[in-house]
N, C-alpha and C positions, 0 to 999 in steps of 0.2 A: 504494500500500500504506500501511498504518497500523501504527505501533508505539505502544502506550500504555504509559506507565511509571507504576507505582503505587509509593508511595502518593500522589505529587503529582498524579496523574491528568493528566500531560502527554501530549499526543497529537502524534506526529510523522507527518505525511503526506509521502510522497516517491514519486518515480518512480525505480525502481531503474536504469533505462536511462540516466538523466540524472545519476546520483549519481557523484561522484568516489570513488576508493578511497583510504582514509586510511592504508593499510598497517599498521593495527592490527587483527589478527584476520583472518578470512576475508572476502572481498568480500561485501557485503550481509549480514554477520553483525549481530547485535544491537549489538555493540560498534561496528562500523563505522558503522551508522546513527546511533547516539548521537553519536559523535564528529563526524560530518559535519553534525550539526544542533545542535551546541552543548549537548548534554545530557551531563552527566558520569556516567560509569560507570567505577569504579575498574578499573585494569588494570596492576598492578605489573610484569607480565612483558612488557608491550608487545603482548599479544594472541597470544603464541606457545604457549598451552596449557601453561604451566609453573607456574601458580599457580591459586588459586581466587578471586581478588579480584573477578572479573567475574561471579561466581555470581548468577544470577537464578532466580526461580521463575515458571514459565509458568502463568498463570491461565486463558488461553484461546488457542486457535490452535496447539496442539501439532502438528496435522496440516500446518501451514504452515512447519514447521522441518525442516531437513535431519536425516537420521538421525544419532544419536549414534555416533561411532566409538569404538574401544577406548581410544585415548589420552584422549579427553574423559571417558569413563566411569571410567577409572583415576584421573584427576586429581580428578574430582568426589567420589570416595570419601573424600577428605581435607577436603572443604568442611564448615564448620560449618553447621548448620541444613539438612542435606540432606533433600530430599523426593523423592517419585516424579516430580515435575515440575520438578526442578532441571536447569539447563543452564548451560554456560559461555557468556557473551555473545560471546566471541571466536570460538567454534566453531559456534554455532547460526545457520545461514544462513536468512534469511527468504525465503519464496515467497508470502506472503499476510499478512493482518492478524493481529497477535498482541497480547496483553496480558501484561506481565511485572511482577512485583513485585521490587523491589530489597530483599533481606532487611534487617531492621532493624539487624543487626550491621554491615552494610556502608554504611548511610546515614551521611552526615557523617563518613566514614572519613578524609577529607582536609579540612584546614582550608579556610576560605573562599578562593575564588579558583580552585579546581579543580586540575587537573593530577594526575599520578600521585604517589603517596606517595613521600617521600624515604626511601630505605632506609638512608641515611647512608653515609659513607665507611668503607672497611675500615681497621681500626686494626692496624698491624703489631705483632707480638709484641715484648715488651720485649727489649732487648739484654742478654745475660748475660755 
């Protein structure tokens, strides 16, 4: 199978039967494929469908993705730049070749070096 990431036009070719599961998102999801092949896709919640940072726009191959469930649809309603072809990378499981665009608001979301964004430590309320 092939996953093409735009705008960098990076193509990841992989055998889903030989791929290890990274435990971020569903097995063989767009996020899982990216992480197993060194491609950064933001995922602040660890792939648990609790945020929209892994939002991608499917440019081709919609028919090769798992159907969207209610949890993903509800979460996507909060995503900036939502389109009719938006999916969460952690939930969209691949079964064939697809091409996705990482929205421009999400590109370079993390400083160089990759990794998930640091949400910072909780600051306790001041003592009164």
